[in-house]
N, C-alpha and C positions, 0 to 999 in steps of 0.2 A: 098560313097568313092570308088574311082577306085583302086582296088588292082591288080597289075600285077605280075605274077610269071614267072621269066625267067628260062631257062633250068638249069642254075647254082643253082638257089635257090631251084628248085625241087630236084636236085641231093643232095644238102646239107640237105634238109628236110628228104629225104629217108635215108641218111646216119645216121642222128640223130635217126630216128626210129629204124634202124638196131642196133645201139648201145644200144637202149632201150631194144630190144629183148635179146641182149647178156647179159644184166643185170639180166635176169631171171636165169642165171646159178648160181649154188651154189658155193660160193667161197671155195677154198681148205682149210682144217683145218689148224690152226696155229700150228707150231711145239711146242712140249711140253716144258713147262718152266723148267729151270735148277734149280729152287728153290725146296723147300721141300714140297710144298703144294700138297695134294692128289687131283687128278682130276678123275672123272668117265669117262670111255670111251664112245665115241659117236657111237651108233649103226646105222644100215641101216634105221631103222624106224625113228630115230631122224633126220637123214640126209634128209629123204623124207619130214619130217615135215618142216624143214628149207626151202626146195625147194618150198613147197606149200605156205609157209608164204610170200616168195618173189613174187611168181606168183599172189597171192591174193591182192597185193598192186597195181596192174595195174588196171586202170579204164576201164569201158566199152568203153568209147570213144577212149582211147589209143589202145585197142584191135581192135576196128573197123578200125581205121586208119592203124594199122599195117597190118591188113588183106588186105586192099586195096593196101598198099605200096609195099608189097612183092608178090603181085599177088595171094592172097588167102591164104598165109601162116598164121599160127596161132600165134597171140601175146601171148595168153594163152587159145586158144580154140575158137577163133572167126575168122571171115572173110567170106564174102558172095561169092557165086559162080560168081556173076556178076563181083566182084572185081577180081576174079581169071582169068576171060576171058579178062578183059580190062587192068589189071596190074595197072600202075600208071595212073589214069584218073581224071576226074573232081571231083570224090568223094573225093579224097585226098585233093584237094584244098578246096572243100566245108567244109570238116571236120576241116581243119586248121583254117578257118575263122569262124566256127560255135561256137567253145568254149565249148559246152556242147553236151552230147550224144543226147538229145532230139532235139537240133537245127541241129545236123548232120543228123538225120533221116528226119527231116522236109525238109531240103534242098536237100538231096541226092535222096530221093524217092518221086516220083510223084504219088499222089492218095492214098486214105486211105488203100486200099487192099495191095499195095506194102509196105507201112509203116508197116502195121500189120504183114505181112510175115517176114519182116526184124527184127522187135522187137521180135517176137515169136522165130525166129531162134536163136537170141542171147540169149534169155531167156533159150532155151533148152540147148544151149552149156554151158551156165553158170551153169545150174542145173547139168549137167554131171560133170563139174569140182568140183562143191560143193560136189557131192557124193564121188568123189575120195578123196577130202580133208577130209571129215568126216571119211572115212575109215582109212586114215593115222592117224588122230587124235585118233581114237579108238585103233589103233595098238600101238601108243606111250603110251596111257594110260595103256594098258594091260602090256606092257613091264616095264613101270615105276613102276607100282604097284608091279610087281614081283621082280624087283631089290631092291626096298625099303624094301620089306618084307624080302628078302634074306639077305641084309646087316644088318638089325636089328637082325635077327636070329643069324647071325655070331657074332655080338657084344655080344649078350647074352651068347654065348658059348665060348667067348674069341678068336674067329677067326677073329675078325675085331676090329678096333679102332673107337673112336668117330670121328676121322678125316675122316675115310672111310664113315661113315654115313653122315657127313656133306657134303662130296663131292657128294654123291648121291642126297641129298636134293638140293644142288646148281644146279645140272643137271636138277632136276625136275622143279625147278623154272625157269630155262632157257627155258625148253619145254613149261611151262605155258605161258611164255612171247611170244613165237612163236605162240601159240594158240590165244592169245589175239590180236596179229597182224592180224591173219587170220580173226578173228571176226570183227575187225575194217574194214578190206578191204571188207568183205562180206556185212557189213552194208552200206558202201559207195556205193557199186554196187546196193544194194536194193534201195537206194535213187535215183540213176540215172534211174533205170527202172521205179520207181514210177513217175518220171517226165513225162514219155511217156504215162501215163494212159489217159491223155486228148486227145491223138491222136487216141485212140481206143474205144471211148465211144459208147455205144449202150443203148437202153432203159433198165433202171434198173441197169446200171453199166458199166463195161469195159470188153472188150474181153480178157484182160490179167489178170483179177482179180484172176483167179484160179492159174495162174503161180506165181503171187505175193504172194498169200497165201502159196504156196508150198515153195517159197523162204524163207518166214518168218519161216516156220517149220524147214527148214534146218539150219537157223541161230540159232534157239532155240536149236536144237540138238547139235550144236557146243558149245553153252554156257553151256549146261548140261555137256558135256565132260570136258570142261575146269573147271567147278565147281567141278567135281569129282576129277580131278587131284589136284586142290587146297586143297581139304579136306584131301589128302594124305600127304601133306607137313607139 
C-alpha cells in the first residue's frame, strides 16, 4: 500500500505527539470541597507518585516516536541521538506505520548491530526511569506508614477522630492505586521489550536477556512496595 505523508499531515502528527508529551504534566489539585468530609493533605512525595504514574503509562513506541518528533527530546526518557540530529525524519514516518515497538526498530534501523544498540539504549533509559519510580514509591510508602501510625496514635489519645483515620486510609488507597497504575505500565513496557528478543538472538539466548531479567526484578520490587502499602491499609 502506498502511504504518502504531506507536510500538513506531518505537522499535524508532530502536534499530536507534542500534546501527548504535555499530558505527562501533573494536573493541578482540585479545590477542597465545601462539604464536611475530612480529607488528608497531599504531600510532595504523593505528587511525585502521581507524576510517575502518568509517565509510566506511555509505551516504548510512543517514547521512541516522541524522541524523533522533537529532535531527541524525551517523551519520558527516550530518544536516540540520530533522531536529535535529523529531527523529523523517515524514522517518524516509519514508526507511525509500524504500529509496534519491535516493528519500529526493524524498519528504522538497518543491521543487527544498529538494532541491538537502539534496543539496549532504550532498555537503559527505561531502567533509569524505573529506578527513579521505585525510589518515589518507597518514599510514599515511608510517609504513608508514618502518617497512618500518627493518626491512629492521635485517635487513641483523643486527638483525632475516626473521620481523620478514614481520610488517611482513603489517601493510602489512592496512593496504592497510583502504584498499581505504575506496575501495569511497567509490565506493558516489559512485554514490548520482550518482543524485540528475536532481533538480538545469539547462541544460547539473546543479548538483552540480562536487561530483561533486571527489568523483571525492578517490577518485582514495585510489587513488593505496593504489597507492603496494601498491608498497612
